[in-house]
N, C-alpha and C positions, 0 to 999 in steps of 0.2 A: 112785739115785732115778729113777723113770720120768718121762716128759714130763708125764703127767697129774698126777702128784704135784707137779711143779714149778709147773704152772699153778695148782693148788689152793692151794699154799703161798704163791705170789706174790699170789694174789687175797686171801687172808686177811691178809697182811702190809700190803697197800695199801688195805684196806677203808676206813680212815679218810681216805685221800687221794681215794678215789672219791666221798666224801660230797657235795661241792659239784657234781661232774659229774652224779651221780645226781639231786641236787636240781634241777639245771638241766633235766634230761630230764623229770622228773615235772612241774615247773611248766609247761614248754613244752607237754607233752601235755595237761595239764588246761586250759590256756588255749585251745589250738586245738580240742580236743574240745568244750568248752563253747560256743565261738563258732560252730562249725559246726553244733552241735545247734540253736542259734538259727536258723540258715539253713534248717533242714529241719523246724522245729516248725510244724505245720499251724495251731495255734490262733492264732499271731501272724503267720505268714508263709505266706499262701495266695493264691489267685488274686484274692480280694477285698481283700487287704491293701493298704496304702498302698505305692505303687511305691518310695518312699524307703526303706522297710524292706527290701524285696527287694534293691534295688541296694546299700544300705548293707551288708547282710549279705554279699553277694557280694564287693564290693570289700574289705571288712574281712577276710574269709576268705582272699582271695588275697594281700593284704599280709602277713597273719599268717603264712601258709605260707612266704613268702620270708624274712621276718624270722627265723623259727625255724630254718630250714635253715641260713642263714648263721651264726646265733648258735651252733648246735650244732657246726658245723664249726670255728668260731673257738675254742670252749671245748675241743673235742677236741684241737686244735692245741696249745694251752697244756698240756693234760693229758698228751699224748704227749711233748711236748718236755721236760717236767720228768723224764721217765723215760729220757732218752738214756743216762745212765751205767749204768742198770740193764740196758738192751738191749745195751750194749757188753760188760758183764760176762758176760751170757748167751752171747754169741758167743765170748768168750774160753774159756768152759768147754766149748765144742763145739756149741752150738746154732747152726743156720743162720738166715738171714733168713726163710726159709720157715717155720721152726719159730716164730719170733717173730711172724710174720704170723698163723700158726695160733693162737698164744696170744691175740693181740689179737682175732682172729675169735671165739674162744670167749668171751672177756671181754665184748666188745661185744654178742654175741648174748644172753648171760645178762642183761646190764644192760637191753638194749632190750626183751626179753621181760617182765622183772619190772616195769620202769617203765611200759611200754605198758599192761599189764593194770591196774596200780595207778592210773596216770594216768587211764584211762578210767572206772574205778569212781568215783574222786573227781570226775571230770568230769561224771558223771550228776547228782550232787548240786550241783556247781558250776553246771551249766547251769540248774537250777531257780532258783537265786539270781540268775543272770544274766538269766533271763526276767523275773523279778519286778522287777529294776532297770529293764529296758527298758520294761515296762508302766507303771511308775511315772513314768519320764521322759516317755513319750508320753501319759500320762493315760488309758490304756486300761483299762477295768474288765472283767476276765475272770478266771476261775480258772486257775491254773497247775498242770498235772499233771506228776508226775515221769516224764519220757519217756526212752526209750532208742531213738535213731534209728539204724537199720542203716547208712544212708548216711553218717552222721557217723562211725561206726566204720570204714567202708570208706575214707573220706578220711583219717582219722587213721592207718590202717595204711599208706596210700600215702605219707603224710608220713614215717612211721618207716622204711619200706623205702628210700625215696629218701635220707633222711639216713644210714641204715646203709650204703648202697652208697657214697655220696660220702665218708663217714668212712673206710671201708676203703681206698678209692682214695688218700685223703689220707695215711693211715698208710703204705701201700705206697710212695708217692712220697717221703715223709719218710725212710724207712729206706734206700731205694735211693740217695738223694743223699748219704748220710753213711757214711763209713768208720768202723771201730772206734775209731781214734785221734781222729777228729773228734768222735764222740759222747762220748768220755772227756773231751775238753777243751772241749766246747761251752759248758758253764756257767761256764767260767773265762775266756772270751774278753773282751777289753776293746776298746772303740771309741775310747778316748782314746789317741792316739799321742804327744801332748805336752801338758804342763801349760799352756804359754803360749797366749794367744789368737791364733789364726791370722787372716790377712787375709781369707781366704774365709769363715771363721766370723763375723767381725765384719760383713762385708758382707751375708751371708745373714741374720744375726740382725736387723740394722737393716731390711733389705728386708721380712722377715717381719712385723715390727711395723708398718712403713709400709703394707704391703698390707692388713692387717686394718683399720687406721685409715681407709685410702682406701675400703675396702668399706663401712665404717659411714657414712662421709661421703656416699657416693653413694646409700646407702639413704635418707638424710634428704632428698636433693635429687632423687630420681627422679620426684617429682610436681611439682617446681619448676623449677629451671634446666634440667634435662635431661629434661623430660617428653615431648619429641618423640622420644626414643630409649629408651623404657621396656623393650622386649623385649631390646635389647642390654645395657642396664644390669642386668637380672635375671641374665643369664648372667655378666656381668662381676663382679657382686657375689658370686655363688656361687663363682666361680674365685678371686677375691681373698681371700675369707674362709677358704676351705678350704686353699688352698696357703699362704696367709699363716699360718694356724694351724700347719700342718706345719713351716714354717720357724721359727716361733716356738718350737715344742717341740724342734725339731732343733738350732737354733743359738742362739736368744735365751736360752733357759734355761741352756744350757751356758755362754754368754758371762757371764751373771749370776753363776753358781756360780764360774767361774774368776776373775772380778773380785773376788768376795768373798774367795776363797781368797788372792788376791794382796794384798788389803788387810790380811789377818791375818798376812802375812809368815811363813807356815809354822807359826804357832802355832794348831794346831787341837785341838779337844776331842774326847772320845769321842762326843759328840753329832754333831759334823761328820762323823766317820768313818762312823757308822752311817747317818746321814741321806743323805749324798751318794754312798755306795759304789756302789749299783746305778744311781742316777740318772746319775752322771757316766760310768760305765764302760760303760753300755748305752744311751746316748742315742739312737742311730739307731733301735733296736728300740722303745724307749719312745716315740719321736716318732711312729712309725706307729700304734702301738696307742692312744696318747693322742689322736691326731687322729681315729681311727675312733670312739672313745668320745665325744669332743667333738662330732663331727658327728652321731652317733646321738642324743646327748642334745639337741643344738640342734634337730634335726628334731622330736623328741618334744615339747619345751617349746613350740616354734613352733606345731605343729599344735594342741596343747592351748590355747595363747593365742588362736589363730584362733577356735576353737570358743567359748571364753569371751567373746571380744569380740563375736562374732556373737550370742550369747545376750543380752548386755547391750544390744545395739543393736536388739533385736527390735521395741521399741515404735516407734522411728523408721521402721523398715522398713514396719510396719503403717500408720502414719499417712501415709506417702508414697503408699500405695495407697488408703487410705480414712481421712481425718481424723475423720469422723463415722461413726455407725452405718451410714448408707447415703449414697452419693455418686453424683450424676449430673452429666453435662456438658451435656445437652440440655435446653433450656427446655421443649420440648414433652413430653419424657418426665417431667420433674420435675412438670409440671402433672398429667399422668396419674397419677403416683405419689401425689401429694397427694390427688387426688380419691378414689382407691381406699382410701387410709388413712382418709380421713374417712368413706367409706361403711362401712368395717369398724369404725368407732368406736374407732380407735387414736389416742390422743393423741401429739403429736410436736412438736418444736421445729425449725423450719426455720432453716438458717444459710447465708446467701448471701454469697459473696465473688467478686471478679473481679480479674484482673490485666491490665495493659497492657504491651506490649513497646515499648521506646524505644531509640533509638541514643544512645550516650554521645558527647557532643561533647568533653568534657574532664574529667579527674579527676586528683586526687592521692590518692584513696582506696585504689585497688587497687594492690598491690605487683606491679610488672612482673617476670615470671619466665618464662624460656624463650620458645618460639614458639607454645605451645598456646593455642587460643582459649578453652578452659575455664578456664585459669589467668590469662588476660589478656582478660577480657570486653570486647567492644566494644559490647554491648547488654545490657540487663537488664530484668526485669519490675518494675513498680511496682504498688502497691495503695493503696487509700484507707483513711485512719484512721477513716472512717465505719463500717467493719466491725470495728474493734478497740477504738476508744475509748481510745486511749493518751493520757494527759494531757501527756506530754512531747513529743509530736509536734504541732507547730503552726508556722505560718509556713514558714520555710525550714529548720526542724529536722526530720530524718528518722531512721529506724532501719532496720537491716538485720535482717530476719526470715527465717524458713524456712531457717536456716543448717544445721540438721542434716539435710542431704541429700547425696547422692553428689557432686554438683557442688560443693556448699559445701566439701567436704574438699579440693578442688584449689585453692580461691581463698584468697589471703592479702590482708589489708587492714589499714589503720591507721584507728582510730576518730578522731573529731574532725577529719576531713579532708572535702573537698568533692567533689561530683559535679555535672556540668552536662550536661543533655541537649540533643539537637538539636531544633529546632522551637520554641524558647522564647527569651526574652530572655537577657541575660547573667547572669541570676539563677542562683545555685548553691545546692545543698542541703548542709548540714553534717550528717554522719552522727554522731549523738551516742551511739549504743549499738547493741547487737545482741542477738538472742534466738535461742537454739538449738532452740526448739520447731519442730515441723513443722505448718504450717497449710494447706498446699496439696498437692493430689495431684501426683505426679511428672509426669504427662502434661499438667498445666496449666502448669507452670513449667519443664519439661524438666530437673527435678532441680536447679534453680538457686536461689540466694538471691533474696529479693525485697526491694525498697526500700519501706518504709512511709512515705508522705507524707500531708500534711493533705488533707482532703476538697476544699478549694478548689484546692489545687495539682494534685490528681489530675484534677479536671474540666478544667483547662487543658491538662495534659499528655496525657491520654488522647485528646484531639481530634487529636493528631498521630501516634497509634499506628495501625499497620496490622494489628495482631493483638491482640484482646481475648479472653481465655479466661475463661469463667464456670464457677463451681463451685457446685452446689446440694447442700448437705448436710442431713441429717436425723438428729436424735437422738431416740430413743424415750423417752417419759416413764416408761413401764412396760416393763421388760426382759422380762416374761413375754409381751409381744405380739410378740417377735421372730420366732417361727416363721411366724405369719401374715403379718407385714410382709415377711419374706424371700421367701415365695411370691409376694406382690404384686410385689416387685422383679423376680423372674424372669419374671413376666408382662409387665412393662414392657420390660425388657431382660435377656434370659437370659445375656448376656456379662459382666455386671457382678456382682462378688462383694461381699457385705457385710463389714463390718469383722470380725465374729465368725468368718466362714469363713476370711478371710485370716489371722486370728490362729491359728486351729486348724491351718491348713496350715503356717504358719511355725513354730509350736510343734513340730509333728511333724518338720519338716525340720531345725530346729536341735536338737531333742531327739535324733534319731538321729545327727546330726553329732556332738553332744557324746558320745553313748554310744560310737560307733565310734572317735572320736579318743581318748577316755579309755581304752577297752579296748586300742587299739593303743599308746597311751602307756604303759599298764601293762606291755605286752609289751616295748616298747623299754626301759623303765626297769629291768625285771628283767634284761633281756639285758645292758644297760650295767653294772648293779651286779654281776652275776655275773661278767662279763668282768674287771672291775677286781679283784674278790675273788680269782678264780682267778689272775690275773696277780700279785697281791700275794703269794699263797700260793706261787706258783712262784718268785718272787724270794727269799722267805724261805728256802725249801728250798735254793735255789742257794747262798745265803750262809751256810749252816749251818756250814761249816768256818771261816769268818771269825768267827762268833760263838763257836765253841769256843775259838779262839785267844785272843780277847778275854777269855773267862772264865778261861782258864788263866793269863793274865798278871795276873789280879787284879780285873778289872772285874766288877761284879755285874750281875744282871738289872735292877735299879733304875737303874744308870748308863746302860745301853743303852736303856732304855724311852723316854726322851724323844726320842732320835734316831729310834727305830723309829716312834714316834707321828707325828713330823714327816714321815717318809717316806710313811706311809700317807695322811696328810692331803694331802700333795703330790699323790700319785697320784689321789686322789679330788677334791680341791678345784680343782686347776688346770684339768682338762677341764670341771669343773662351771662354773667362772667363765667360761671361754671360751664354753661352750654357752649360758649365761644372757645373755651379751653379744650373741651371735649372735641369739638369740631375741628379745631386747629391741628391737633395731633392726628386726628383721623385723616384730615386732608393732606398732612405731611406724608403719612403712610401711603395714601393713594398716589401722591405725586412720585413716590419712588417706583411704583408699578408703572406709571405712565412716563417715568423719567423726565418729569417736567421740573423746571426750576423757577418758573414764573409764579410768584406768590400774589401778584396783583389781582387776579380774579377772586382769590380767597378773601383778600382784604376788602374788595368791593362788596362782595356778598355779606361779610360781617358788618361793615359800615351801614349798608342799607338796612339790614335786619335790625341793627341797634337803633337806628333813627326811628323806624316804625315802632319799635318797642318803647322808645322814649315818648312817642306821641300818646300811647296808652297810659304811660306814667303821668304825663302832664294832665291828661283827662282825669285820672284818678285823684291827683293832687287837688285839682279844681273842685271835684265833687266832694272830697273829704273836707276841704276847707269850707265849702258852703254849708255842710251839715254842722260842723263844729261852730261856725259863726252864728248859726241859728239854734244853738243848743239850749239857749234860754229864751 
């Protein structure tokens, strides 16, 4: 049999094993080609386009390039590793390592050529769908043509060539480091030297769990007790959660399995054998791959949560810049604006408010935390109930308003407690409630909450204030008058934007953020799912001899199915749970910055991500079940 015949026969025999790897290649190419097409599509990304679209497409393309290269290398590593016995047998019948490298070169060339052409053809249609999604998200009305961008083809070819070269180097290094004997026994190696729990394993297992818990705790207090060392905390949290997760996978899981085994006193079932076989005996290798998958998934879910939280907080951000249709700070400019509106016969409703800055003499209202002035205010703005007409605010009863601001997210307080200001008698204000609406521009209150007091008390207190900021707001009675009113605003002060313009800018910014994060999230998700799928397929193939022995001594496919299902669920669910926990605490910290309390976007992202992950798990269970069923 000639070398070419061996290559062809080998390719035909392994075609079903190549399926997931080829699928990974095609999906990666389609994703990248579609995204890069967006970058070079002139109808949406040109010199006159919003800068956020241009920057978003560039950053997204670069991130996607790195993600795909790393993913393909990892997938190829799993793919090549599962063929070690095959490579050892080829060397035993006389083929050299150079012959095997040549075989891999032919196989990879064929797969990259076919998947590259197929991926770009599909990508042309995928890019149109992608463009339609972007235009919908950004509320841009324009027609979308089916485009074929030469520059997108060039960049995709660069991606394929770089991946191809790195994969060949990876294959060469893999073969060079392994002898024939090593490759023959590579799949039968065990990492469990003894069944008993060792002291080192016990310590590292406990330390891993403690590190993760400590990382979560620090994330909840980074804007509280430890707000004066935020930058250090960010790196500390990343280190604790990543290394802690590795130690958890490496030792804590092994510790749990060994403890359960000890409790059963050697009385194990067929389910225990199938379930724990690969997990217990290859824990070190599993720990690294599970940590990578958990970290990859955590980054994906976190970025998606950040985008969803930003989208849900968009109204608060708009009102911080412009609570009304038009807002001015200068009395002279506001008078000019009113006169011009009246001359243009544009009906409007003026809304005037002001705040006064006062020093706090004493309070038991704010919760003392850290050394940050933002989280431990020594002064605050007050405003008059004359502007709000709140029936509950009278005498010495007050309310905290304007809470949904950046500064408000750093402040902790207890209702029904008191505040006393300097420059007044021993009188104290009891804060009976709070409101999360945004009533003042950020530049009027410096993004801080405001205390709403009665009109009489405000008159007394404002006399002692050294800073009184005024806000002149205007709401149009007829929205159709907005274009003319906006031109008048630019005549009065060209540096001030109307609420509508601010909303459009934020919608565009958040829209492209959501699009880029969602697209990158999809890439991360597919990468993580495929990695676990290939890993599970690799483990099932490695343990085929074990399944054959179990079948020969009388166990049926049904007997082994439960253990097999539990093992697949373990490989998918454990990194998923860890990644969701990482993302949850990261989202909670981000919500404090945004001063958001709505967890619904976070839960939606996590549920959708989990459902898609479950689809990969079901596919893996079906594949593994089919292999075991035909093990004899």
